[in-house]
C-alpha positions as CSV (number, residue, x, y, z in Angstrom):
1,M,267.3,261.1,72.2
2,S,265.4,262.0,69.0
3,T,265.4,260.2,65.6
4,T,265.7,262.3,62.3
5,I,262.6,261.1,60.0
6,L,263.1,260.4,56.6
7,A,260.2,262.0,55.1
8,T,260.5,259.9,51.6
9,K,259.6,256.7,53.6
10,L,256.2,258.5,54.2
11,Y,255.6,259.2,50.8
12,I,252.7,257.2,48.9
13,P,254.0,256.0,45.5
14,P,251.9,257.7,42.9
15,A,249.9,256.2,40.6
16,R,251.8,255.5,37.3
17,L,250.5,257.3,34.0
18,K,250.0,254.1,32.2
19,V,249.1,251.3,34.5
20,I,246.7,248.0,33.6
21,L,243.5,248.8,35.7
22,R,243.0,245.3,37.7
23,P,239.1,245.8,38.9
24,N,239.4,242.0,40.2
25,L,241.9,242.6,42.7
26,I,240.7,246.3,43.8
27,E,237.6,244.5,44.5
28,R,239.3,241.9,46.6
29,L,241.2,244.9,48.5
30,N,238.1,246.6,49.1
31,E,236.5,243.4,50.6
32,G,239.2,242.8,52.8
33,L,238.4,246.0,54.4
34,H,236.3,244.2,57.0
35,C,239.6,242.2,58.2
36,K,242.1,243.1,60.3
37,L,244.8,242.5,58.2
38,T,245.6,242.3,54.1
39,L,248.5,240.5,53.2
40,I,250.2,240.7,49.4
41,S,253.0,238.2,49.2
42,A,254.7,237.6,46.3
43,P,258.3,237.2,44.6
44,A,259.9,240.4,43.3
45,G,258.5,242.0,40.2
46,F,254.9,241.0,40.8
47,G,253.6,244.6,41.1
48,K,252.7,244.6,44.7
49,T,253.5,248.2,45.5
50,T,251.9,249.4,42.2
51,L,248.7,247.7,42.8
52,V,248.6,248.8,46.4
53,S,249.2,252.4,45.4
54,E,246.6,252.3,42.7
55,W,244.1,251.0,45.3
56,V,244.6,253.4,47.9
57,A,244.5,256.4,45.3
58,G,240.9,255.4,44.6
59,C,240.1,254.2,48.1
60,K,237.8,256.7,50.0
61,R,240.0,256.3,53.3
62,P,242.8,258.3,54.2
63,V,246.0,256.4,54.1
64,A,249.3,256.2,56.1
65,W,252.2,254.6,54.3
66,L,255.5,253.4,55.5
67,S,258.2,252.0,53.3
68,L,260.2,250.0,55.4
69,D,264.3,249.1,55.0
70,E,266.8,247.0,56.9
71,G,267.4,249.9,59.6
72,D,263.7,249.5,60.4
73,N,264.7,246.2,62.5
74,D,265.8,248.4,65.5
75,P,262.7,248.4,67.5
76,T,262.6,252.0,68.5
77,C,263.5,253.2,64.9
78,F,260.5,250.6,63.8
79,L,257.9,252.4,66.2
80,T,259.2,256.0,65.5
81,Y,258.6,255.7,61.8
82,L,255.6,253.9,62.8
83,V,254.2,256.9,64.7
84,A,255.4,259.3,62.2
85,A,253.4,257.4,59.7
86,L,250.1,257.5,61.8
87,Q,250.9,261.4,62.2
88,T,250.1,261.8,58.6
89,I,246.6,260.8,59.4
90,S,246.1,262.8,62.7
91,A,249.0,265.1,63.7
92,N,248.4,264.6,67.3
93,I,248.6,261.1,67.5
94,G,251.4,259.3,69.2
95,A,252.7,262.1,71.1
96,G,252.9,259.8,74.3
97,A,254.4,256.9,72.3
98,L,257.2,259.2,71.2
99,A,258.0,260.9,74.5
100,A,258.3,257.2,75.8
101,L,260.7,256.2,73.0
102,Q,263.0,259.4,73.6
103,S,263.0,258.9,77.5
104,P,266.2,258.0,78.8
105,Q,264.3,255.4,81.1
106,P,263.6,252.4,79.5
107,T,259.8,251.6,78.8
108,S,258.4,248.2,77.5
109,T,257.4,247.8,73.8
110,E,254.0,246.8,74.9
111,S,253.6,249.9,77.3
112,I,254.3,252.3,74.4
113,L,252.0,250.2,72.1
114,T,249.2,250.3,74.5
115,T,249.6,254.4,74.6
116,L,249.2,254.4,71.0
117,L,246.5,252.2,70.7
118,N,244.5,254.2,73.2
119,E,245.3,257.3,71.2
120,I,244.2,255.6,67.7
121,T,241.0,254.7,69.5
122,A,240.3,258.4,69.7
123,I,240.2,258.9,65.9
124,S,236.9,259.1,64.8
125,H,237.2,258.0,61.0
126,N,238.4,254.6,59.8
127,F,241.8,254.6,57.9
128,I,244.4,252.3,56.5
129,L,248.0,251.7,57.4
130,V,250.3,250.3,54.7
131,L,253.5,248.7,55.6
132,D,255.6,248.3,52.4
133,D,258.5,245.8,51.8
134,Y,258.1,244.1,55.2
135,H,260.3,241.4,54.1
136,V,263.5,243.3,55.0
137,I,262.3,242.7,58.6
138,D,263.7,239.6,60.3
139,A,263.9,241.0,64.0
140,K,261.9,239.2,66.5
141,P,261.3,242.0,68.7
142,V,259.7,244.1,65.6
143,N,257.5,241.0,64.6
144,Q,256.4,240.7,68.5
145,A,255.4,244.6,68.4
146,L,253.4,244.1,65.1
147,T,251.7,241.1,66.6
148,F,250.7,243.0,69.7
149,L,249.6,245.6,67.4
150,L,247.3,243.4,65.4
151,E,246.0,241.5,68.2
152,H,244.6,244.8,69.7
153,L,243.8,246.6,66.2
154,P,241.1,249.1,67.1
155,P,238.5,248.6,64.6
156,Q,239.2,252.0,62.8
157,L,242.4,250.7,61.6
158,H,242.9,248.2,58.8
159,L,246.4,247.3,58.5
160,V,248.1,246.3,54.9
161,I,251.3,244.3,54.7
162,A,253.1,244.0,51.2
163,S,256.1,241.6,51.2
164,R,258.4,239.4,49.0
165,E,257.8,236.6,51.8
166,D,255.2,235.7,54.4
167,P,255.8,238.0,57.9
168,N,256.8,236.2,60.9
169,L,253.3,236.8,62.3
170,P,250.5,234.9,63.6
171,L,249.0,234.2,60.2
172,A,247.5,231.0,60.6
173,R,245.4,232.3,63.9
174,L,244.2,235.2,61.9
175,R,243.2,233.2,58.8
176,A,241.1,231.0,61.3
177,R,239.4,233.7,62.6
178,G,238.5,235.4,59.3
179,Q,240.8,238.1,59.9
180,L,243.0,237.8,57.0
181,T,242.7,238.7,53.4
182,E,245.9,237.5,51.2
183,L,246.6,238.0,47.8
184,R,249.5,236.0,46.2
185,A,251.5,235.2,43.2
186,A,248.7,233.3,41.4
187,D,246.6,236.2,42.2
188,L,249.1,238.8,41.0
189,R,250.1,237.4,37.9
190,F,248.9,238.9,34.5
191,T,246.0,237.2,32.8
192,P,246.7,236.5,29.1
193,S,244.2,239.6,28.4
194,E,246.0,241.9,30.9
195,A,249.5,240.8,29.4
196,A,248.3,241.6,26.0
197,E,247.0,245.0,27.2
198,F,250.4,245.7,28.9
199,L,252.6,244.7,25.9
200,N,250.7,246.4,23.1
201,Q,249.7,249.4,24.8
202,V,251.6,250.3,27.7
203,M,254.8,248.9,26.3
204,G,253.7,250.2,22.8
205,L,254.4,246.8,20.9
206,N,252.5,245.3,18.4
207,L,252.7,241.9,18.8
208,S,250.2,238.9,17.4
209,A,247.8,236.9,19.7
210,D,250.1,233.9,19.4
211,D,253.4,235.8,20.4
212,I,251.4,237.2,23.3
213,A,250.2,234.1,24.6
214,A,253.8,232.5,24.1
215,L,255.7,235.1,26.3
216,E,252.8,234.9,28.8
217,T,253.2,231.2,29.1
218,R,257.2,231.7,29.1
219,T,257.2,234.2,31.9
220,E,254.0,232.6,33.7
221,G,252.4,235.9,33.9
222,W,255.3,237.7,36.1
223,I,255.1,241.1,35.4
224,T,258.6,242.1,35.6
225,G,259.4,239.4,33.4
226,L,257.0,240.7,30.7
227,Q,258.5,244.0,31.2
228,L,261.8,243.1,30.7
229,A,260.8,241.1,27.7
230,A,259.2,244.2,26.3
231,L,262.2,246.2,26.8
232,S,264.5,243.6,25.3
233,M,262.1,243.4,22.2
234,Q,262.3,247.4,21.4
235,G,264.6,247.4,18.3
236,H,264.0,243.4,17.4
237,K,262.3,243.2,14.1
238,D,261.3,239.1,14.5
239,A,259.3,239.3,17.8
240,T,258.4,235.7,17.2
241,N,262.1,234.4,17.4
242,F,263.1,236.4,20.1
243,I,260.4,235.2,22.2
244,K,261.7,231.7,21.5
245,S,264.8,232.5,22.8
246,F,263.8,234.6,25.8
247,T,265.0,232.6,28.7
248,G,266.3,233.3,32.5
249,S,269.7,234.0,30.9
250,H,268.8,236.9,28.9
251,H,270.9,239.4,30.4
252,F,268.0,241.9,31.5
253,V,266.3,238.8,33.4
254,L,269.7,237.6,34.7
255,D,270.7,240.9,36.0
256,Y,267.3,241.4,37.7
257,L,266.9,238.0,39.4
258,V,270.8,237.9,40.4
259,E,270.5,241.3,42.1
260,E,267.1,240.9,43.5
261,V,266.6,237.4,44.3
262,L,269.6,235.1,44.2
263,Q,272.1,237.3,46.1
264,Q,269.8,238.0,48.7
265,Q,269.9,234.3,50.2
266,S,272.4,232.8,52.4
267,E,275.1,230.6,51.0
268,S,273.4,227.5,51.6
269,V,270.0,228.4,50.3
270,Q,271.9,229.5,47.0
271,T,273.6,225.9,47.0
272,F,270.4,224.3,47.2
273,L,268.8,226.3,44.5
274,L,271.6,225.8,42.0
275,H,272.2,221.8,42.7
276,T,268.5,221.2,42.6
277,S,267.7,223.1,39.4
278,I,268.8,219.9,37.6
279,L,265.2,218.9,38.5
280,D,261.9,219.0,36.5
281,R,260.4,218.6,39.9
282,L,261.5,218.7,43.3
283,C,260.5,216.8,46.4
284,G,262.3,216.8,50.0
285,P,263.9,213.0,49.8
286,L,264.8,213.6,46.2
287,C,266.8,217.0,47.4
288,D,268.3,215.0,50.1
289,A,269.9,212.7,47.8
290,I,271.1,215.2,45.4
291,L,272.8,217.3,48.2
292,L,274.1,214.7,50.4
293,D,274.5,217.3,53.1
294,P,272.7,216.1,56.6
295,A,272.8,219.8,57.8
296,V,270.2,220.8,55.2
297,S,266.7,219.1,55.1
298,G,265.2,219.1,51.7
299,Q,261.5,219.3,52.9
300,E,262.3,222.1,55.2
301,T,264.2,224.2,52.6
302,L,261.4,223.7,50.0
303,E,258.8,224.8,52.5
304,Y,261.1,227.8,53.3
305,L,261.5,228.6,49.6
306,E,257.6,228.5,49.3
307,R,257.1,230.8,52.3
308,A,259.8,233.2,51.1
309,N,258.1,233.2,47.6
310,L,261.2,232.3,46.0
311,F,259.8,231.9,42.3
312,I,258.6,227.9,43.6
313,V,255.3,226.5,42.5
314,P,253.8,223.7,44.5
315,L,252.4,221.0,42.3
316,D,250.1,219.2,44.6
317,N,247.8,220.3,47.7
318,E,250.0,218.0,50.1
319,R,253.2,220.4,49.2
320,R,255.1,217.4,48.6
321,W,256.1,218.1,44.9
322,Y,257.4,221.6,43.8
323,R,258.9,223.1,40.6
324,Y,260.7,226.4,39.6
325,H,259.4,229.1,37.7
326,H,260.6,228.5,33.9
327,L,262.7,231.8,33.9
328,F,264.0,231.3,37.4
329,G,265.0,227.7,36.4
330,D,266.8,228.8,33.4
331,L,268.9,231.4,35.6
332,L,269.9,228.5,38.2
333,R,271.2,226.5,35.8
334,K,273.1,228.9,34.0
335,R,274.7,229.7,37.1
336,L,275.3,226.3,38.1
337,G,277.3,225.9,34.8
338,Q,279.3,228.6,36.1
339,S,280.1,227.2,39.4
340,L,280.4,223.6,39.0
341,T,282.3,221.6,36.3
342,P,280.9,219.2,33.9
343,K,281.8,216.2,36.0
344,G,280.3,218.0,39.2
345,I,277.0,218.5,37.3
346,A,277.2,215.0,36.1
347,E,277.3,213.6,39.6
348,L,274.2,215.7,40.6
349,H,272.5,213.9,37.8
350,I,273.7,210.5,38.6
351,H,272.2,211.0,42.0
352,A,269.1,212.1,40.9
353,S,269.1,208.8,38.7
354,E,269.7,206.8,41.7
355,W,267.1,208.2,43.5
356,Y,264.3,207.8,40.9
357,E,265.5,204.0,39.9
358,D,265.1,203.1,43.9
359,H,261.6,204.5,43.9
360,G,260.6,203.0,40.5
361,L,260.6,206.0,38.3
362,E,262.8,204.5,35.4
363,I,261.9,207.1,33.0
364,E,263.3,209.9,35.0
365,A,266.0,207.8,36.2
366,F,266.8,207.4,32.4
367,Q,266.8,211.0,31.5
368,H,269.2,212.0,34.1
369,A,271.3,209.2,33.4
370,A,271.5,210.5,30.0
371,A,272.1,214.1,31.2
372,A,275.0,212.8,33.0
373,N,276.4,211.1,29.8
374,D,276.6,208.0,31.6
375,V,275.9,205.4,28.7
376,E,276.3,202.5,30.7
377,R,273.6,203.4,33.3
378,A,271.2,204.8,30.8
379,A,271.6,201.8,28.3
380,R,270.8,199.4,31.3
381,L,267.7,201.3,32.4
382,V,266.8,201.1,28.8
383,E,267.6,197.4,28.4
384,E,267.0,195.9,31.7
385,K,264.2,198.0,33.7
386,G,261.1,197.2,31.2
387,M,261.0,201.1,30.3
388,P,257.6,201.4,28.3
389,L,259.2,202.8,24.9
390,H,256.1,202.7,23.3
391,Y,254.9,205.9,25.5
392,R,255.1,209.1,23.7
393,D,257.1,210.7,26.3
394,V,259.4,208.0,26.4
395,E,260.2,207.8,22.6
396,G,261.5,211.3,21.9
397,P,264.2,211.3,24.7
398,V,265.5,207.8,24.3
399,L,265.5,208.3,20.4
400,H,267.2,211.7,21.1
401,W,269.6,210.2,23.2
402,L,270.4,207.1,21.0
403,A,271.0,210.0,18.1
404,S,273.7,211.5,20.1
405,L,275.7,208.6,20.7
406,P,278.8,207.9,18.5
407,K,279.2,204.9,16.3
408,T,281.5,203.4,18.3
409,V,279.3,203.3,21.4
410,L,276.4,201.9,19.7
411,D,278.7,199.3,18.1
412,T,279.4,197.8,21.6
413,R,275.6,197.4,22.4
414,P,274.0,195.8,19.3
415,S,270.5,195.9,21.3
416,L,271.1,200.0,21.5
417,W,271.2,199.6,17.4
418,V,268.2,197.6,17.5
419,R,266.1,199.8,19.8
420,Y,267.4,202.8,17.9
421,A,265.9,200.9,14.6
422,R,262.6,200.0,16.0
423,L,261.9,203.4,17.8
424,S,262.8,205.2,14.3
425,M,260.0,203.1,12.9
426,V,257.3,203.6,15.6
427,T,258.2,207.4,15.3
428,G,258.0,207.2,11.3
429,Q,261.5,208.2,10.6
430,T,261.7,205.3,8.4
431,T,264.8,206.6,6.8
432,G,268.1,204.8,7.7
433,V,266.1,201.6,9.6
434,E,268.0,199.0,7.6
435,E,271.3,200.4,8.2
436,K,270.9,200.4,11.8
437,L,269.5,196.6,11.6
438,Q,272.5,195.8,9.6
439,A,274.9,197.2,11.9
440,A,273.2,195.4,14.6
441,E,273.9,192.4,12.9
442,D,277.4,193.3,11.9
443,T,278.3,193.6,15.8
444,G,276.2,190.6,16.8
445,G,272.4,191.7,16.8
446,G,270.1,190.9,14.3
447,K,266.3,190.2,13.3
448,Q,265.5,188.0,16.2
449,E,266.6,190.5,18.5
450,F,264.5,193.2,16.4
451,E,261.5,191.0,17.2
452,A,262.1,190.6,20.7
453,V,262.7,194.3,21.4
454,G,259.6,194.7,19.8
455,R,257.3,192.4,21.9
């Protein structure tokens, strides 16, 4: 039974007319040719395919290209297209492999690949095989076939894999043997100078250096994020204010991230992402405390998210603490507000506050209690836990929280009026201090308590 080949899967994407030249990355790809495998692994929209197509356009080696899709999870289909891609290098290659694939008699994958590898060794020149969008492959037989190919790869063939997540291949072994070159999101992010060139020259904007820096920081160098922002700014006269308001809830960013990232995940992973989006930083035990689901391991899920390049950023070398990409976190929090009631979101914050308090992190515990609008808990943390209110990163949140409380709530706790007055003085906001102290005295507090709080 023959398989009809879709020729467009074998086309090398043409280089764009307006593209940001990235000589440092091109040099790294060239240097990686001495290895068996080059892996380009990064989230959606980081320019993986664009970079590889730009590289191969200037590369002096012949290139075979295969754009994968979900149908290639069938081993026969995968191998058929693999041979078809190699035949763009040499028309005679793979005849034996194709005959075995089309034979009614079952033939082992290793036997087919052995025949194919022997034919590749007969090619006299070096060449490159690119497998693009490998993240669509989740079939174990296909991964096993590619592993066998890698382990016996002839020296004239260099393999390039572009993927949104790390493939299920023996990467650690290849890395240890010096046979793997890797480019990841940190490498692919636009630098400030690249962002400036992209926004002002490619996208035709006329942004100031400050606006470019602010947008580069907001997007964390995410190329598609910059492009979506640039498209959104066309027609806006006030770029500065637009950039300040540019978040993951902007409709272009929202549509892209929902379609390309969030909806591609399982229901349990989507729940994990949404519920943990209330956190500024994440670790396994903290996620466990929020989810309260023994069937889901916070640490294992975080490790999966990192392997899957799901817009998660490690904060330490031990891979204990992480955070979400700013725009992705914005999206998740917006979606959380659409999927849970305010009470449900408050419960998540309370779980976080309890975990932080149990681990001696009173500042974070207070912040989540305040976010949950749990006045009793937040007040107790401020009054009883010895929070270092003289620290700048504490003064602001506590003062903001106190300012948000109704007078009727403050009247029930004179000590809060006193803290309100003291923090106002410390931060230079002297207007109204006397009125706050008077309110404290009227409700049972006074100067003595003000002095006690100040100690």
